[in-house]
Backbone as CSV, one residue per row, in Angstrom:
resi,resn,N_x,N_y,N_z,CA_x,CA_y,CA_z,C_x,C_y,C_z
1,LEU,-93.615,4.874,32.639,-92.624,5.392,31.726,-91.918,4.234,31.028
2,PRO,-91.422,4.436,29.803,-90.812,3.336,29.093,-89.387,3.086,29.553
3,THR,-89.197,2.986,30.803,-87.963,2.557,31.425,-88.364,1.507,32.429
4,PRO,-87.485,0.609,32.817,-87.905,-0.350,33.828,-88.302,0.294,35.147
5,MET,-88.192,1.603,35.266,-88.668,2.267,36.467,-89.467,3.514,36.096
6,ASN,-90.454,3.805,36.897,-91.221,5.037,36.724,-90.706,6.077,37.698
7,PHE,-90.419,7.266,37.219,-89.836,8.308,38.038,-90.862,9.390,38.369
8,PRO,-91.067,9.722,39.628,-91.809,10.944,39.960,-90.942,12.173,39.663
9,ALA,-91.552,13.215,39.166,-90.797,14.403,38.776,-90.126,15.078,39.966
10,HIS,-90.720,14.973,41.165,-90.159,15.705,42.305,-88.840,15.129,42.795
11,TRP,-88.411,14.000,42.247,-87.113,13.444,42.622,-85.952,14.244,42.046
12,PHE,-86.189,15.040,41.010,-85.101,15.653,40.262,-85.212,17.176,40.244
13,PRO,-84.059,17.869,40.199,-84.078,19.339,40.126,-84.734,19.816,38.829
14,LEU,-85.377,20.964,38.901,-86.052,21.520,37.732,-85.120,21.735,36.548
15,PRO,-83.881,22.258,36.744,-82.994,22.415,35.574,-82.715,21.092,34.850
16,TRP,-82.629,19.977,35.592,-82.444,18.676,34.951,-83.638,18.341,34.064
17,LEU,-84.822,18.599,34.584,-86.035,18.270,33.833,-86.127,19.112,32.563
18,LEU,-85.850,20.395,32.672,-85.948,21.281,31.514,-84.902,20.929,30.462
19,ALA,-83.665,20.685,30.901,-82.593,20.367,29.954,-82.859,19.048,29.244
20,SER,-83.312,18.042,29.988,-83.592,16.739,29.369,-84.779,16.814,28.421
21,ASP,-85.791,17.604,28.765,-86.935,17.768,27.865,-86.513,18.433,26.567
22,ALA,-85.643,19.452,26.673,-85.164,20.140,25.474,-84.340,19.206,24.600
23,LEU,-83.464,18.415,25.219,-82.651,17.469,24.455,-83.523,16.410,23.790
24,CYS,-84.547,15.966,24.495,-85.468,14.982,23.925,-86.180,15.540,22.701
25,LEU,-86.582,16.799,22.757,-87.235,17.420,21.603,-86.298,17.489,20.403
26,LEU,-85.026,17.788,20.648,-84.053,17.827,19.556,-83.868,16.448,18.927
27,LEU,-83.759,15.429,19.762,-83.622,14.064,19.247,-84.861,13.644,18.458
28,PHE,-86.021,14.017,18.965,-87.261,13.677,18.277,-87.318,14.352,16.905
29,ALA,-86.929,15.625,16.856,-86.936,16.347,15.587,-85.972,15.717,14.588
30,ALA,-84.809,15.266,15.078,-83.826,14.653,14.189,-84.312,13.311,13.642
31,ALA,-85.078,12.576,14.447,-85.534,11.245,14.032,-86.848,11.277,13.273
32,LEU,-87.537,12.405,13.274,-88.903,12.442,12.757,-88.988,12.162,11.261
33,ARG,-88.092,12.723,10.458,-88.193,12.545,9.007,-88.044,11.084,8.593
34,PRO,-86.987,10.376,9.008,-86.933,8.946,8.649,-88.053,8.130,9.289
35,ALA,-88.523,8.557,10.463,-89.626,7.848,11.114,-90.896,7.960,10.278
36,LEU,-91.171,9.140,9.730,-92.355,9.326,8.898,-92.275,8.496,7.614
37,ALA,-91.073,8.402,7.053,-90.907,7.575,5.853,-91.207,6.111,6.164
38,THR,-90.755,5.637,7.314,-91.046,4.261,7.724,-92.535,4.077,7.966
39,TRP,-93.158,5.057,8.607,-94.592,4.977,8.895,-95.409,4.844,7.615
40,ARG,-95.025,5.582,6.580,-95.784,5.547,5.330,-95.700,4.188,4.655
41,THR,-94.559,3.532,4.750,-94.353,2.281,4.016,-94.604,1.024,4.858
42,HIS,-94.591,1.162,6.179,-94.728,-0.014,7.045,-95.696,0.273,8.190
43,ARG,-96.884,0.703,7.856,-97.843,1.075,8.894,-98.280,-0.115,9.738
44,GLN,-98.476,-1.257,9.104,-98.925,-2.416,9.872,-97.880,-2.819,10.911
45,ALA,-96.619,-2.859,10.505,-95.559,-3.191,11.460,-95.502,-2.174,12.588
46,ALA,-95.694,-0.894,12.267,-95.653,0.144,13.297,-96.792,-0.019,14.297
47,TRP,-97.990,-0.298,13.803,-99.136,-0.454,14.704,-98.988,-1.691,15.585
48,VAL,-98.553,-2.798,14.991,-98.384,-4.028,15.773,-97.293,-3.849,16.820
49,GLY,-96.166,-3.261,16.417,-95.080,-3.024,17.362,-95.479,-2.083,18.472
50,LEU,-96.240,-1.043,18.140,-96.688,-0.093,19.156,-97.631,-0.762,20.148
51,LEU,-98.497,-1.631,19.647,-99.416,-2.349,20.533,-98.659,-3.264,21.491
52,ILE,-97.669,-3.985,20.975,-96.877,-4.872,21.827,-96.137,-4.071,22.892
53,MET,-95.564,-2.946,22.501,-94.841,-2.127,23.467,-95.784,-1.577,24.538
54,ALA,-96.971,-1.147,24.138,-97.945,-0.657,25.104,-98.336,-1.741,26.101
55,LEU,-98.483,-2.981,25.621,-98.799,-4.090,26.523,-97.650,-4.343,27.486
56,CYS,-96.413,-4.253,26.992,-95.252,-4.423,27.882,-95.246,-3.370,28.981
57,TRP,-95.527,-2.137,28.629,-95.502,-1.062,29.620,-96.628,-1.208,30.637
58,SER,-97.722,-1.841,30.228,-98.857,-1.972,31.142,-98.646,-3.063,32.189
59,LEU,-97.670,-3.946,31.963,-97.378,-5.018,32.922,-96.399,-4.483,33.957
60,ARG,-96.910,-3.740,34.896,-96.086,-3.030,35.867,-96.039,-3.773,37.191
61,ALA,-94.889,-3.640,37.865,-94.739,-4.156,39.223,-94.112,-3.056,40.062
62,ALA,-94.654,-2.831,41.240,-94.172,-1.747,42.078,-94.148,-2.192,43.536
63,PRO,-93.116,-1.789,44.304,-93.122,-2.055,45.745,-94.319,-1.396,46.405
64,ALA,-94.862,-2.056,47.404,-96.059,-1.544,48.072,-95.779,-0.272,48.863
65,GLY,-94.551,-0.125,49.325,-94.227,1.060,50.116,-92.813,0.977,50.626
66,GLY,-92.535,1.638,51.716,-91.202,1.640,52.271,-90.268,2.550,51.505
67,MET,-88.961,2.286,51.621,-87.968,3.157,50.995,-88.064,3.132,49.478
68,LEU,-88.534,2.012,48.918,-88.626,1.894,47.463,-89.983,2.330,46.927
69,GLY,-90.834,2.843,47.775,-92.127,3.325,47.317,-91.966,4.431,46.287
70,GLY,-92.727,4.343,45.204,-92.609,5.314,44.115,-91.963,4.732,42.880
71,LEU,-91.231,3.610,43.044,-90.640,2.936,41.895,-91.664,2.039,41.221
72,SER,-91.479,1.853,39.929,-92.326,0.928,39.192,-91.510,0.355,38.054
73,TYR,-91.505,-0.967,37.941,-90.734,-1.655,36.910,-91.666,-2.265,35.866
74,HIS,-91.173,-2.362,34.636,-91.918,-3.085,33.605,-91.006,-3.408,32.433
75,LEU,-91.461,-4.295,31.566,-90.731,-4.606,30.349,-90.741,-3.399,29.415
76,LEU,-89.806,-3.404,28.452,-89.702,-2.276,27.528,-90.375,-2.521,26.187
77,GLY,-89.989,-3.606,25.504,-90.519,-3.879,24.174,-89.921,-3.015,23.090
78,ILE,-88.984,-2.148,23.448,-88.449,-1.210,22.458,-87.494,-1.896,21.487
79,GLY,-86.804,-2.963,21.963,-85.906,-3.682,21.063,-86.659,-4.356,19.942
80,LEU,-87.779,-4.979,20.260,-88.607,-5.607,19.234,-89.165,-4.563,18.276
81,LEU,-89.611,-3.438,18.807,-90.136,-2.372,17.954,-89.069,-1.871,16.992
82,ALA,-87.821,-1.762,17.456,-86.737,-1.308,16.590,-86.454,-2.307,15.475
83,LEU,-86.644,-3.609,15.748,-86.511,-4.608,14.689,-87.644,-4.487,13.676
84,MET,-88.806,-4.079,14.148,-89.980,-4.018,13.280,-90.000,-2.770,12.415
85,VAL,-89.538,-1.634,12.953,-89.666,-0.376,12.202,-88.377,0.437,12.159
86,ASP,-87.270,-0.114,12.611,-85.969,0.541,12.649,-85.900,1.567,13.792
87,ILE,-84.688,2.057,14.039,-84.415,2.829,15.252,-85.102,4.196,15.263
88,PRO,-85.028,5.018,14.211,-85.681,6.339,14.289,-87.186,6.250,14.542
89,ALA,-87.866,5.356,13.834,-89.309,5.224,14.028,-89.625,4.674,15.410
90,ALA,-88.820,3.726,15.904,-89.038,3.188,17.246,-88.891,4.279,18.295
91,PHE,-87.905,5.137,18.119,-87.706,6.245,19.064,-88.911,7.174,19.079
92,CYS,-89.357,7.582,17.903,-90.478,8.527,17.834,-91.765,7.907,18.379
93,LEU,-92.032,6.669,18.037,-93.247,6.023,18.528,-93.205,5.866,20.046
94,ALA,-92.041,5.528,20.588,-91.916,5.389,22.040,-92.148,6.725,22.739
95,VAL,-91.601,7.788,22.187,-91.792,9.107,22.788,-93.267,9.518,22.735
96,LEU,-93.924,9.259,21.612,-95.334,9.614,21.485,-96.212,8.805,22.438
97,LEU,-95.837,7.563,22.683,-96.590,6.749,23.621,-96.308,7.155,25.064
98,LEU,-95.139,7.707,25.291,-94.720,8.050,26.647,-95.629,9.074,27.315
99,LEU,-96.013,10.109,26.593,-96.772,11.202,27.214,-98.133,10.745,27.741
100,PRO,-98.957,10.055,26.943,-100.215,9.558,27.525,-99.988,8.517,28.608
101,TYR,-98.891,7.775,28.523,-98.599,6.782,29.553,-98.335,7.471,30.898
102,ILE,-97.524,8.512,30.884,-97.259,9.256,32.130,-98.546,9.855,32.667
103,TRP,-99.317,10.460,31.784,-100.573,11.087,32.219,-101.515,10.075,32.839
104,LEU,-101.575,8.867,32.252,-102.492,7.846,32.736,-102.053,7.277,34.080
105,TRP,-100.765,6.941,34.218,-100.297,6.225,35.399,-99.826,7.137,36.522
106,GLN,-99.371,8.351,36.177,-98.774,9.208,37.201,-99.458,10.564,37.344
107,GLY,-100.116,11.005,36.309,-100.769,12.298,36.370,-100.021,13.360,35.595
108,VAL,-100.716,14.417,35.261,-100.144,15.469,34.434,-98.974,16.163,35.107
109,GLY,-98.928,16.139,36.434,-97.848,16.804,37.148,-96.479,16.193,36.915
110,ASP,-96.427,14.942,36.464,-95.148,14.276,36.222,-94.740,14.269,34.750
111,LEU,-95.460,15.000,33.902,-95.094,15.032,32.489,-93.715,15.639,32.258
112,SER,-93.273,16.482,33.186,-91.971,17.126,33.016,-90.814,16.143,33.115
113,VAL,-91.049,14.939,33.650,-89.976,13.957,33.769,-89.806,13.135,32.497
114,ALA,-90.581,13.418,31.466,-90.535,12.631,30.224,-89.144,12.630,29.599
115,GLY,-88.480,13.779,29.585,-87.162,13.849,28.963,-86.148,12.960,29.643
116,LEU,-86.121,12.981,30.971,-85.195,12.118,31.700,-85.517,10.651,31.447
117,THR,-86.793,10.333,31.355,-87.185,8.952,31.103,-86.742,8.505,29.716
118,VAL,-86.837,9.380,28.739,-86.374,9.061,27.392,-84.871,8.780,27.402
119,LEU,-84.120,9.643,28.066,-82.662,9.490,28.073,-82.214,8.263,28.846
120,ALA,-82.962,7.873,29.878,-82.572,6.730,30.699,-83.239,5.433,30.274
121,GLY,-84.391,5.530,29.612,-85.159,4.326,29.322,-85.355,3.988,27.867
122,ILE,-85.252,4.967,26.970,-85.444,4.704,25.544,-84.115,4.704,24.790
123,VAL,-83.289,5.693,25.042,-82.025,5.798,24.315,-81.083,4.624,24.592
124,PRO,-80.862,4.194,25.849,-79.947,3.064,26.078,-80.362,1.771,25.374
125,PRO,-81.645,1.348,25.428,-82.015,0.139,24.680,-81.802,0.269,23.175
126,LEU,-82.058,1.450,22.632,-81.826,1.644,21.205,-80.335,1.617,20.891
127,ALA,-79.514,2.072,21.828,-78.063,1.943,21.650,-77.661,0.472,21.625
128,GLY,-78.305,-0.342,22.467,-78.059,-1.780,22.445,-78.449,-2.406,21.113
129,VAL,-79.567,-1.965,20.554,-79.998,-2.447,19.233,-78.973,-2.074,18.164
130,ALA,-78.505,-0.823,18.203,-77.521,-0.368,17.217,-76.221,-1.157,17.332
131,LEU,-75.801,-1.455,18.571,-74.578,-2.236,18.777,-74.737,-3.645,18.213
132,ALA,-75.852,-4.289,18.526,-76.092,-5.644,18.017,-76.131,-5.654,16.487
133,ARG,-76.717,-4.636,15.913,-76.826,-4.582,14.456,-75.455,-4.461,13.804
134,GLN,-74.558,-3.680,14.417,-73.205,-3.555,13.880,-72.458,-4.883,13.967
135,ILE,-72.679,-5.632,15.049,-72.035,-6.941,15.190,-72.554,-7.910,14.126
136,VAL,-73.869,-7.928,13.933,-74.485,-8.848,12.967,-73.981,-8.579,11.554
137,ARG,-73.773,-7.326,11.209,-73.305,-6.984,9.866,-71.926,-7.551,9.563
138,ARG,-71.148,-7.832,10.601,-69.796,-8.356,10.419,-69.731,-9.873,10.502
139,LEU,-70.869,-10.515,10.683,-70.923,-11.965,10.817,-71.619,-12.591,9.607
140,PRO,-71.472,-13.906,9.411,-72.153,-14.568,8.282,-73.664,-14.385,8.355
141,ARG,-74.313,-14.398,7.193,-75.760,-14.249,7.114,-76.426,-15.546,7.570
142,ASN,-76.698,-15.618,8.850,-77.255,-16.814,9.457,-78.465,-16.407,10.283
143,LEU,-79.570,-17.118,10.095,-80.816,-16.730,10.755,-80.721,-16.836,12.274
144,PHE,-80.039,-17.867,12.763,-79.879,-18.008,14.208,-79.100,-16.820,14.776
145,ILE,-78.024,-16.411,14.096,-77.232,-15.264,14.544,-78.095,-14.007,14.566
146,TYR,-78.891,-13.830,13.518,-79.743,-12.648,13.442,-80.702,-12.588,14.624
147,ILE,-81.405,-13.680,14.898,-82.402,-13.688,15.971,-81.732,-13.588,17.341
148,PHE,-80.633,-14.316,17.535,-79.991,-14.313,18.846,-79.414,-12.943,19.187
149,LEU,-78.687,-12.342,18.244,-78.029,-11.073,18.545,-79.010,-9.906,18.506
150,ASN,-79.828,-9.830,17.449,-80.769,-8.712,17.348,-81.960,-8.856,18.282
151,GLY,-82.274,-10.100,18.659,-83.402,-10.340,19.547,-82.974,-10.492,20.994
152,PHE,-82.427,-11.652,21.342,-82.066,-11.945,22.728,-80.995,-10.987,23.257
153,PHE,-79.855,-10.926,22.561,-78.728,-10.146,23.063,-79.055,-8.667,23.156
154,ALA,-79.616,-8.100,22.086,-79.905,-6.665,22.079,-80.910,-6.293,23.153
155,ALA,-81.921,-7.133,23.369,-82.929,-6.831,24.387,-82.328,-6.861,25.783
156,ALA,-81.536,-7.894,26.089,-80.904,-7.979,27.405,-79.909,-6.844,27.604
157,ALA,-79.111,-6.560,26.567,-78.145,-5.470,26.678,-78.850,-4.130,26.881
158,GLY,-79.983,-3.952,26.219,-80.728,-2.706,26.370,-81.204,-2.493,27.789
159,ILE,-81.707,-3.560,28.429,-82.151,-3.444,29.821,-80.977,-3.110,30.728
160,LEU,-79.841,-3.764,30.520,-78.682,-3.522,31.382,-78.115,-2.120,31.163
161,LEU,-78.110,-1.647,29.921,-77.688,-0.268,29.675,-78.646,0.712,30.336
162,SER,-79.929,0.408,30.272,-80.912,1.252,30.946,-80.702,1.217,32.457
163,ALA,-80.346,0.049,32.994,-80.073,-0.058,34.429,-78.928,0.847,34.825
164,ALA,-77.867,0.845,34.010,-76.728,1.707,34.305,-77.136,3.180,34.265
165,ALA,-77.908,3.560,33.244,-78.341,4.951,33.130,-79.244,5.345,34.286
166,ASN,-80.183,4.470,34.637,-81.065,4.754,35.761,-80.297,4.849,37.067
167,GLY,-79.341,3.940,37.267,-78.561,3.954,38.495,-77.756,5.234,38.651
168,VAL,-77.099,5.648,37.571,-76.331,6.894,37.619,-77.247,8.082,37.891
169,LEU,-78.389,8.096,37.230,-79.331,9.199,37.406,-79.826,9.297,38.849
170,LEU,-80.228,8.170,39.415,-80.725,8.176,40.789,-79.618,8.491,41.790
171,TYR,-78.413,8.038,41.489,-77.285,8.333,42.380,-76.967,9.822,42.378
172,LEU,-76.873,10.414,41.185,-76.550,11.835,41.093,-77.627,12.712,41.718
173,ALA,-78.886,12.258,41.608,-79.988,13.033,42.190,-80.115,12.798,43.695
174,GLY,-79.380,11.817,44.221,-79.439,11.539,45.650,-80.771,10.975,46.103
175,VAL,-81.449,10.246,45.212,-82.765,9.710,45.544,-82.651,8.557,46.544
176,PHE,-81.668,7.660,46.319,-81.465,6.516,47.192,-80.008,6.451,47.619
177,PRO,-79.728,5.926,48.798,-78.342,5.649,49.180,-77.734,4.611,48.251
178,THR,-76.415,4.633,48.128,-75.728,3.705,47.235,-76.040,2.255,47.580
179,ALA,-76.102,1.932,48.874,-76.367,0.554,49.285,-77.735,0.079,48.818
180,ILE,-78.721,0.953,48.856,-80.067,0.586,48.392,-80.076,0.406,46.885
181,LEU,-79.388,1.288,46.178,-79.326,1.171,44.727,-78.709,-0.166,44.307
182,LEU,-77.581,-0.510,44.914,-76.863,-1.715,44.518,-77.517,-2.986,45.038
183,GLY,-78.170,-2.889,46.198,-78.705,-4.091,46.808,-80.166,-4.372,46.520
184,SER,-80.956,-3.309,46.206,-82.400,-3.510,46.057,-82.966,-3.007,44.744
185,VAL,-82.418,-1.923,44.214,-83.003,-1.314,43.020,-82.458,-1.957,41.746
186,LEU,-81.148,-1.951,41.560,-80.557,-2.402,40.308,-80.664,-3.908,40.067
187,PRO,-80.601,-4.776,41.091,-80.710,-6.222,40.805,-81.984,-6.622,40.080
188,VAL,-83.055,-5.852,40.248,-84.303,-6.191,39.572,-84.134,-6.133,38.052
189,PHE,-83.239,-5.277,37.590,-83.020,-5.157,36.149,-82.515,-6.455,35.536
190,PHE,-81.717,-7.215,36.293,-81.197,-8.474,35.757,-82.337,-9.469,35.542
191,LEU,-83.322,-9.459,36.418,-84.485,-10.320,36.225,-85.299,-9.857,35.015
192,ILE,-85.474,-8.555,34.894,-86.223,-8.026,33.758,-85.511,-8.336,32.444
193,ALA,-84.170,-8.324,32.473,-83.398,-8.559,31.250,-83.693,-9.936,30.664
194,TRP,-83.846,-10.944,31.534,-84.171,-12.278,31.039,-85.542,-12.298,30.358
195,GLY,-86.522,-11.695,31.005,-87.856,-11.650,30.409,-87.885,-10.876,29.111
196,GLU,-87.180,-9.747,29.085,-87.125,-8.926,27.866,-86.453,-9.685,26.727
197,ALA,-85.345,-10.361,27.033,-84.626,-11.113,26.005,-85.479,-12.256,25.455
198,PHE,-86.139,-12.986,26.341,-86.973,-14.104,25.899,-88.124,-13.610,25.034
199,LEU,-88.815,-12.563,25.479,-89.957,-12.050,24.726,-89.534,-11.547,23.349
200,THR,-88.468,-10.761,23.296,-88.026,-10.190,22.028,-87.532,-11.272,21.075
201,GLY,-86.723,-12.202,21.584,-86.224,-13.269,20.726,-87.332,-14.165,20.214
202,LEU,-88.270,-14.512,21.102,-89.363,-15.400,20.700,-90.260,-14.744,19.655
203,LEU,-90.675,-13.507,19.909,-91.582,-12.841,18.972,-90.899,-12.539,17.641
204,SER,-89.627,-12.172,17.674,-88.932,-11.920,16.410,-88.824,-13.200,15.592
205,ALA,-88.578,-14.341,16.244,-88.521,-15.616,15.519,-89.883,-15.981,14.936
206,ILE,-90.942,-15.764,15.714,-92.290,-16.065,15.235,-92.658,-15.188,14.044
207,PHE,-92.367,-13.903,14.145,-92.703,-12.989,13.055,-91.915,-13.328,11.794
208,ILE,-90.630,-13.654,11.947,-89.822,-13.994,10.777,-90.359,-15.249,10.102
209,ALA,-90.823,-16.215,10.906,-91.334,-17.465,10.351,-92.706,-17.296,9.709
210,LEU,-93.583,-16.503,10.341,-94.973,-16.432,9.896,-95.342,-15.113,9.225
211,LYS,-94.792,-13.999,9.683,-95.120,-12.678,9.143,-93.848,-11.866,8.946
212,PRO,-92.971,-12.281,8.034,-91.675,-11.590,7.904,-91.794,-10.121,7.517
213,HIS,-92.916,-9.725,6.921,-93.069,-8.320,6.543,-93.199,-7.409,7.771
214,LEU,-93.459,-7.990,8.951,-93.538,-7.184,10.172,-92.167,-6.842,10.739
215,ILE,-91.142,-7.583,10.329,-89.768,-7.275,10.755,-89.094,-6.587,9.572
216,THR,-89.241,-5.294,9.476,-88.799,-4.571,8.283,-87.283,-4.504,8.177
217,THR,-86.544,-4.752,9.273,-85.086,-4.746,9.207,-84.535,-6.098,8.774
218,PHE,-85.421,-7.074,8.557,-85.007,-8.408,8.128,-85.119,-8.508,6.616
219,SER,-84.108,-9.095,5.989,-84.073,-9.197,4.532,-84.186,-10.652,4.112
220,ASP,-85.246,-10.993,3.397,-85.387,-12.343,2.843,-84.222,-12.678,1.912
221,ALA,-83.795,-11.703,1.135,-82.729,-11.946,0.159,-81.436,-12.366,0.838
222,ASP,-81.153,-11.818,2.015,-79.911,-12.134,2.714,-79.966,-13.466,3.447
223,TYR,-81.136,-13.801,4.010,-81.193,-14.925,4.939,-81.967,-16.146,4.428
224,LEU,-82.833,-15.973,3.440,-83.698,-17.075,3.054,-83.505,-17.543,1.622
225,ARG,-83.296,-16.650,0.714,-83.314,-17.025,-0.698,-82.006,-17.612,-1.190
226,GLN,-80.912,-17.331,-0.471,-79.637,-17.855,-0.947,-79.579,-19.377,-0.842
227,ASN,-79.992,-19.896,0.301,-79.989,-21.353,0.490,-80.947,-21.670,1.625
228,ALA,-82.194,-21.867,1.295,-83.237,-22.006,2.311,-82.989,-23.192,3.226
229,ARG,-82.268,-24.217,2.761,-82.048,-25.387,3.587,-80.910,-25.214,4.590
230,GLN,-80.148,-24.145,4.452,-78.986,-23.948,5.304,-79.126,-22.765,6.248
231,ILE,-80.317,-22.169,6.375,-80.437,-20.917,7.116,-80.150,-21.075,8.583
232,TRP,-80.342,-22.277,9.144,-80.133,-22.453,10.591,-78.740,-23.032,10.889
233,LYS,-77.906,-23.276,9.877,-76.606,-23.915,10.097,-75.498,-22.879,10.170
């Protein structure tokens, strides 16, 4: 699942699964129109971003067994995708990738947990992207600021927001005792946050330098054409 943890459906009550699935469908419907407009004009960025995100999700780590058996952690890649195709398209692409991902790694029986995974694993990172973007808009047009806040900061913040959402969800469902959550489950997110921040910041810098058309939220007019010799100062 596109959260740093994979959830088995049997951990959660059926009403939670149904309500979250319904809410996810509403969010998807709301984001679909702007997502389709982005898809039509920036297909290459969408395909490249989707491929990178799929690779991030495939790099999974899971405890062999014991009390933490059933958990699975991985990078998200959603922050980079949001830089490449904006937030509505990133949301829709992540949701569309989620269903075959669950089917492949967990089986069709866990498809009902997709809504909870979206709310805990996709929405919080996108909220981090939106927060970073609002901060950047209030700061000088500087390339370092753009990459650091939209890349490094937003990616790390997204993982930590997802950690909070996952922790609350698991606590309310009574899946793990509080001591296990605080001592064994949630600390892993801080390690993932560093990897996510480094990957997103590095790739966004590379794309801006070599393939700026892949970062559709980046504007050459704002950051490069005004004074190309001063962009890093």
